[in-house]
N, C-alpha and C positions, 0 to 999 in steps of 0.2 A: 591299343593292342598293335601288335606289327601286321605291316599291310600283308606279308605272305601268308600268316596265321587267318587273317580275314577273308583273304581269298580261298585258302582251303576251307574253311569252313563254310563259306557260299556255294562250292563246288559240291561239299559234301547234302548241302540241303538244296541242290541244283536250283540256287536262286544266284542273282546278281551281287557285285559290292559296288554301291551307287555313292558317290562323291556329292555330298549333302552340301558342305560349305567349305569350297578349297582354300577361303581366305583365311580361315581361324587356324589358331596356334595350338595344337597339334590338328591337321585338317581333319573333318568331319565326315565320316561313311556310313553307310547303313545296309545290311544285307537285305534285300528284297527284290522284287519281280521290276526289273527296269522298264519293261512296257507299261505296268501300271503305276509306275513313276510316271512317266510322259504322259500318261494320260491323266493324272490328277493335276499335272502343273497346266495341261493345257483347259482344264477345266475351271483351274484357278484364274488365268489369263482371260477366260470367257467372261468370267462372273465380275472382274476388275472392268473390263471395256464396258459393261450393262451397266455399272454405276459412275461411269464419267459422263458428264454434261459437257455436249457439242454445242459452242457458242460460234450462233452464225450470223452475218451481217446481211439485215436486210434494208434494201435501198427505198429512197422515198425522192421522188424529183418533183422539182416544179421549175414554171417559168417565170420570168420576170413580172409577166402581167398576169399571174394568178388571180383569181376573186377569192371574197374572204370566208365564203361557205366551202371551196375547195379545199381552202388550208384545213378547215376544221376538219372536213372529212380524212384528209389525209393525218390528220395529228390523233384522230380516234383508231387508224390503223396502225401507227405509231406505238401508241399506249398497248393495244394487242400485243405488237411485237415485244415490247420492253417487259410487260408482264410475264410472258415465254422463255424472258431470258435471254433474248438476243438483242444484238447491238442496232443500232439505227445508224444509217449512213442517209444524211439528207445533203441533196444534191439540189443547186440551182443552177440552171442551163441556160446560157446567156447565146443567143444567135444574132451574126452580123453585128450592125451596129450597136444592140442591146449591152455589151459588154462595157459601153463606156458609161452605162448607170450603174454600179457595181453596189451604189449605197441604197438602191431598192432590194438588192439580192439580200443585204444585211438585214434591212427592215423585215424581210421575208421571213428570213431566220429567225429573228429576235422575236417576232409574232409566233412564230412556231414553237420554239423552244418555251414561250411562256406558256403556253397551253398546256406540254408535257412535263412542265421540271419536275412536279412533284414527285414522278416517276424515274427520273433518269439524272445523269450526271454528263456534264460536255466532257466528252474524253479529247476531242480536238476541235478546238474552237472555229468559228467560220473562217474561211481563208479562201482568199480566189488564187484559183490552179489553174490557167490557162484560160479558157472558157466557161470552166465551171468553177461555182463556188461550194466548197465541201465542210460540212461540220458533222461530226461523229459523236452521236449519243450513245451511253452506256447504262444499263440498269442499276438502280441503287441496290446495295447489298441489303438485304433483309436483317 
């Protein structure tokens, strides 16, 4: 129907002519209360936001001279994070001359990965960046 006719009909019913799909050919409009339309749209957006899963990145830090038991405890924490669907950033921090022993950092990260490998995928392999060695783990898709 013509736009003028639709506007006239909407005025008679004391409602608004709302453009639902402007990209369609011809454009789709509906006679309704505009305030109610806006309210419905905001409700739909809120519902969509609720269904979104926010993935956060949790960080676990090590030093090059960490003990085996401490690695085990941190691995258990990482498992909890991965089960919750979060990514885990594992960092080995080198201080002073410790940076000369980067191979120790690789061993620590390999040991850690062996403990949590059933729950995760390596998103970014271990790499030395400045004074930190970083590895990022993502949860496995179910």
